[in-house]
N, C-alpha and C positions, 0 to 999 in steps of 0.2 A: 555392979551387976552384970552377970554373963548372959549374952544373947543368944537365943538358939537361930542358926541360919542354915540355909540350905547347903549343903556340902555336896553336890553332885558335880561331876568333872563333865566338860564337854556339853554342858547344858545350856538352854536358853533363859534367860532371867528379864523381868520387867521390873523397873525402878521409878520411884518418884522421888525427887529431890528437890527440897524447898529451900527458898532463901529464908533468912530470919525475920526480915519484916516482909510481912506478906502483902503489903501495899507497894512494894517496889515494881518499878520497871527495869531493874536493873539488867536481867538476862535478855531483853530483846535490844534495850540501848546499847549492850556489849556482846551482841550476837556473834559478832566475828570472833572476838576473843574466845568465847566459850567454843564455839565450833573449832577454832582451831587448837585450843586445849584438848578438846575429845580425839581430834586427828591424831595430836601429837602422843597421847596415851595410847591410843589404837595402834600406834606404829610401834611403839617400844614394848607393848603388852598387848599383843594381837587380840582382836575379837571380831566377830562381824556384827556389825551394825544392822539389825533387822529393822528398826523403825526408832523415830525420835519425834519430838515436838518441843520447841523451847517457848514456853508461855514467859509473862512478865516477870513472876516471881516465883516459877518453879519449873521442873522440866522432867518430862518423861524420856526413858530411852529403854529400848529393848536389846539386848546384846547375847549373841551366843559364843561361849567360850571355846577355845581349842580342846580337842581331846585332851586327857591327864590333865587339865588345869581346872581349878574352880576358884581361883583368886579374884573373883569380883570386888571385895572390900578394897583390894590395894587400886584397883582401876578406879572405883569412885571415889576413893580418897585422893588420889592423884589429879582426878578431874577437878575435885573441889579446891584442893590445894592450888592446883596450878593456875585457875582462873583467880584465885583471891590474890596470887603472887602478881598478877600483870595487871590489876586494876588499883588506882589511888585509895588509900586509907580515908575515907569519909564516913564510914559507918560509926554507929555508937558502939561501944564495947562495954558490956558490963563488967563489974568486978571480977566475977566468977571467970570469964573468959580472960581477962586481963592477967590472973593468976595463973593461968594455964598456958599463957601466950598464943592464944586463939585471936583470930579477926571475928568480927560479929557479923559476917555475911550469911554465912548457911547455917540452918538447923544442924544441930548435931548428928542427928540420925537421920535415916532415910527408909522408904518402904521397899521392900523387896519382894519378889514373888517367883517361884520356880514355875516355869510354864510346863504343864503336865502332858499337853497333846495338841494335836493339830486344831481342834475347836477352841482350845484355851490361847493359844497363839493368836487366831484369827480375832478372836474377841478383844485381845489387848492390842493387837495393831489397830483394830478398828477403833478402838478406845483412844489410842493416842492421836491418831489422825482426826478423829472428831472433838477432840478436847478444846480447840480454840471455839467451837461453835458452843459448846455446853457452857463456856465460862463468858460468852458473849462478845468475843474480840471478832467474830468474824459470822458472816451469814452461812458460809458453807466453807468445808474443811481446804478446800483449793484456793481460798481468799487468803489465807493464812501464809505468809513467806517462810516462817521458821519451821518447817515440819517435811519430813520426809515423805508427804503425799504427793509431792510433785514428780520425785522418783517413780512412786508407784504408779501415778498415771502416764508418766512417759513410758513405762513397762507394759502399759495396758492392764494392769491389774484392778486399778480404779478407773471409772470414767471420771472426767472433769468435774462433774456435777454431782458425784457421791456425795451423800450426806446433806444434799440440798433440801430434802423435806424430812422435816424432824418427825413426822408421823411413821417414817419408816424405822425409826430407832425407839419409839415409846415402848416397844415389845421388848427391844434388847437389853442387855444388861451393860448399859454404859455409864452406870454410877459409879461412886467410889467403892461399892462393895464387890468389885469383880473378884470371885473367888480364888 
């Protein structure tokens, strides 16, 4: 099956990348490994890391690619495979994955979204940073260690208590259906 993907050079993209085992805590248990792999990929295949959050079983990342570059699939593949190569083989691997010589860590596909404008950009950055609260892992976004929200707070973009009042976000589109 051929998937249609956005093909815009120099654009900003939002991604959701899931583990195959949605009950796992692997990504926070191996946070340092994932962070290092993302940085290695970023060094070899540059991109601007706009925002990210590492959750126990999935992560969200926003990246802006360099001008004349649209190869985000390579970057995502390198992040997933680089992480997989650095952790022990303890996961269950189904016969289909065995035939294809795949590990059983990641879901095969991922969600990507081309950021359309400043409003779309801000909604996705907010979504990323609010995700630990949404999933019940933190009372407020700044309580979650595995997020770029701390960089945003240090830069004065967010207040350290941003997102602490859930009523603020009831009217905003913080669900999985961000357009």
